[in-house]
N, C-alpha and C positions, 0 to 999 in steps of 0.2 A: 504493500500500500504506500510505499515511498513514491510510487508512480504519481500520486496526486500532487505531492509537494514539488516533485521534479517538473511536472507539467506547468504548474503555476510559476515556478522559478524561471523556466525557459521563456514564458511569455513576458515576465517582468524584465528579463534581460534583453528582450527584443530579438532573440535568436531563432524564434519559430518562423520558418519560411512558408508563406502561404502563396500558392500559385492559383491565380484565378481560373475559372472555368474557360473552356474553349471559346464559348460565346458568352456575352455578358448577361443574357437573360435565360433562366431555366425554362425548360418545357413545362407546360401545365401538367398536373397529375393526370395520367390517362392510361387506360388499358390498351395494350397493343396486341391485336390478334396476329399471330405469326402465320397462321394458315387457316383455310376454311375447315380443315379437319379438326384442328385444336379449338377453333371457335365453336364448332358443333359439339365438341365433347363437354364444354362448359366446366372443365376441370382445371384449366390453367389460368392463373392470374399473373400477368406480366405488366409491371408498372414502371415507368420512368419516374422515380420519385424526384430526382433532379436529372440534369443532363448526364451526370456522371455516376449516379447511384441507381441501380436497377433492382427491383424486387421481383423475384419469380417464386410463386407459391402454388402448391397443389394441396387439395384437401387430403386428409388422412384416409378418406374412403375412396380415393381415386382408383379407378380400375387399373390393374397392373399393366395390362397390355397398352391401354391408352397412355398411361404414365410414361412407359418406356418410349413410345412413339413421340410423345410430346417432348421428352427430354432430348431426343435426337434432333427434333426440329428447332428447339430453342438453341441448341448448340450450333446448328447451321446458321441460324439468324445472327447469333452473337459473333460468329467468325466472319460472316459476310459484312456485318455492320462495323465491327470493332477490331477485326483482325486478331493480332496477338496482344492487344492492349486491354484485355479484360482479365480480371482476377475474380474467380468464383469463391465465395465464402459459403460453405455448406453448414447450415445451422441445424440440420436434422441428422438422422443416423447415417453412418457411412454406407455407401453403395459403390461397388466396383464399377458400375456403368457410368457413374458421374465422373470418376477419375479417368476413365477411358475416353470419355467424350470431350473433356476439357483439358487443355494443356497445363493450366495453372489453377490448382484447387487448394484451399486451406480448410482443414476440418476443425470446426468449432461447435459441433453438435451438442445438444443437451435435451433432456426429456421434454416432450410436448406439454404445453400448458404450465410449464414451470419457468422459473427464472434461472439464468446461468449464474455461476459463481461470480462474485464481484471482480475477481482477478481475471476471469475470462472476458468480461465486458471491457476491462482495461486493454487486454491483449488484442481484442477485435478492433477497438477504436485506433489503437496504435498502428496496427497492420493496415487498416483502411487509409489512415492519414499518410503513412509512408508510401503506399502505392499511388495514391492520388497526387502526391507532391513530387513523385519521381518523374512524371511526364504529363504534360497538360492534356494528352490524348487518352490517358489511362482512365478506365471506368471500373467500378466495383459492381459485382452481381451478387446479391444476397439470395441464396437458394433455400427453400423451406418446403417440407412436406408435413402438413398438419395445420394446427391453428396459427393464424398470422401473428399471434402475439410475440413469437420469437423474432420475427422481422421488426416488429414494433419496438422491442427492447433495444435492438441495435440502432435503428433509425433515431430514436429519442436520445440514446446515449451519445451517438456521434454528433447529433445536433448540439448537445451541451459541450461536448469535447471541442468541436470546431468553433463554437461560439466564443470560447475564452480567448481565442487569438484571431478571430475572423476579421476581415476587412469589410468596409462598408459595401463593396460591390458583391459581397457574398450574402447580403441580407436576404435577397430573394431565394437563394438556396435554403437558408435557414427557415424562411417562411414556408417553402415547399415541404420541407421535412416536418415542420410543425403541423401543417395542414394534413399531410398524409397520416401522421400519428393520431391526430385528434379525430379525423374523419373515418379512417379505416381500422384503427387498432383499438382505441379506447373502448368502443362499444363491445368488443369481443375479448379484450385482454383480461388477465387475472390480477387481483389486488397485489399479490407479491411482485408481479412484474412491474407495476407502477411504483411499488415501494423501492425496488432496487434502482429504478431510474432516478427516483428522488435521492437515494443514497449517493449515487454516482454524481449527480449534479451538485449536491451539497458538499461532498468531499472535494470536488474540483474547485468550487468557488470558495471553499473555506467556511461556509455557513454551518457545516456539520463538523464538529471536532471529533477526532478519533479517540475512542476508548481503548486503552491498552490493558486495562485491568482484567484479571480472570473473572469470569462469571460462573456461578454455580446455580443451577436450576433446582429449586426445592418443591415448588407447587405449581400445578396447572389447574386453574379453577374455571369450570365452564358454568357461567351464569345463564340460566335459561336452559331447560332440558329439551333437546330435539326429540321429535316424535318419529322414531324409526320402526316402531312396532305397531301392530294393528290396534292394540289397546293403549298406545302411548308409551313414552319412555324409550330407553335405548340401552345398549350394552357396549359402552365405549371402551376402547383400549388405545394406547399411544404407541407410536413408533417414532423414535427420534434419530435423525441422521446428521452427521457432521461431515462436511465435504462429500455428501452423498453416500457415506458409509454408515450402516446402522450401529448406534452406540447404546440404545436403550429400548426395551420393550416392557410396557407396564402389564399388570394383571388386567383381567376383564371385569369391568364394573357393571353390575346388574342394577339398573335404576328403573323400578316400576313406574308406570305412568302416574303423574300427579302426586308422586310421593315426595318429590324434592323440587326446590327452586334452583338449586345449584349442586354441583358435585366437585369434589377436590381430589385430584390425583397427586399423591405425595411421593416424592423421590428422596429417600434417605439412605446413606448420606447424599448431599447435594451432588448433582451431575455437572462436572466441569465441561463448559462449552466454549469453543473458540472458533471464530471464522464464520463460514457459511453454514447455517443451521436450517434444517427442514423438520418440522414437526407435523406428523400426520395422525389424525384421530380417525379410527375406524369404528364402525358398528358391526359387532359379530351377530349375525342373524340367529334367532332362536330356532333350535331344531333344524338348522340348515347349514350345510358346509359352505357358507358364503359370507362375504363381508362387503360392506358399503363404506365409502369415504364420507365421514361427517364433515370434516373440514381439514384444510391443509394450510400451513403458513410457513413462509420462508423469511428469514431475517439474518442480518450479519451482526455479530457481537460488537464490531468496531463502532456501530452507530447506536448502541444501547447505552444510555447514560443513567437510566433510572432503574432502581431495584424492583420496581413494580411496573409492568408494561401491560397495557390492555389493548386488545384488538376487538373492535366491534364487528358485527356481521358483515359490514361492507368492506372490512379489511381481511376477510378470511376467504381463501380460494375454495371453490366449490360451494361452500355454505352461503356465499353472498347472493346466490341466485336459487337457493334451495328452500322451498316453502316449508320443509320439515324442520328447518332451523328457525327458531323464533326471531321475529324482527328485532326485539329488544335484546336478543342474545349477545353475549360477548365472552371472550376468553382472556383470562388474566394469568400472567406469568409472574411468579415471585422468585427473585434472584437474591443471592448474597455474594460476598467476596470470599467465602470459605465454605468447605463442605459440611461444617458442623450444623446440627439441627438449629433452626431459628426458634428462639423461645417466644412465647406470647402468641402462638398461632393456633392455640387449642380451639378457637372459634371456627376454624376451617374444617374440623372433623365432620365426617358425613354422618347422617342419621342412621338409626338401626335398620331402616328399610333397604339400605344400600349394602349389597354383598359383593365380595371380590373373589374372583377365581384366579389364583396365581399359577395355574397350570398352563404355562406359555409354551410348552413343548409341541403343542398342536401345530402341524405344518401350515395351517391356514393363518395362524398368528405370526409365525416366524417368516413366512414367505416374503421375500424382498422384491418389490416391484422393479427395482432399478438394477438388479444383479447383472442383467445381460445387456444393458444399454450400450456399453462400449463396443458391443458386437455389431451385428448388421440388422438387428430387428428391434423395434420398440412396440410392435403390435401387441395388443392385449394389456398394455400397461394401464394401471388404474390411475 
């Protein structure tokens, strides 16, 4: 994260070299139909966000045969229009056909509907800036299969990254990126994606100060009980990931309908967390070998400065648009600077109607959604 200070220092020293676009005015945001075949398939979304940043997106449900055909035609179009001056950033899972079709590919994939690590956002922006500044004819292609939120994170982050050193004649490019993000991404993005864009912007500008203290998580309190069972209530359990590696699995809490207004999941001793954190709360279905996601939230400890952090429904991935999660619902995290039990928290104890099953050896509980992402598939990921 020294990246942020170095970026600000370079700007202050006046050493950042900014090369203007080939033409002074960016193209308006538009979809480009590469061929009648792709237009008919309704699966490809190719947009010139600016003259030098192109977004190519396919839905996760894209027919594989059409997808491969469209990939080939996109490659032909890019080569005919930009020659060897385009660099493709793959934001999805690795695919051999992508690297075969394009001469220059950088792999930056992360799971769909999630936010990338803060360090990865830094690396993407730095690579984009280096390529665009190397030659005024160079263009960047952002490739994505799945929700367009991935492209949105990159566009918004690069907008802030370039803004810190941008010249006046790049104002239209910044406006185009902002318009693309607000019109095409915000309506479909996840709260954690917006949170990380906020982190990135704040750390770049200095408005967010870095927290370097260790944080220990002791309690996760869900205020407002979601209704995931036919008679109300739910059976939640937590999975916590650090740098996308599982570090904690809670017991399964059985909460009958209307019996509680909140539930507290206590971790003792406190769990040391550092860096990119993903907390995923599941509901284990009653008498069924299945689980549903109640909510998901991603945050970075460098931006956490309070020992009590509250995420409202609008801040929780999945839950923010799920009617089963109450509108007034929120999730509270209680941290400390050490693993020792926090005294004076007896009021958080759950009532007698809440039981806990600590048998977490069930494969359904232990199963890791992200275990195979670095491979070639992300299908079936929750």
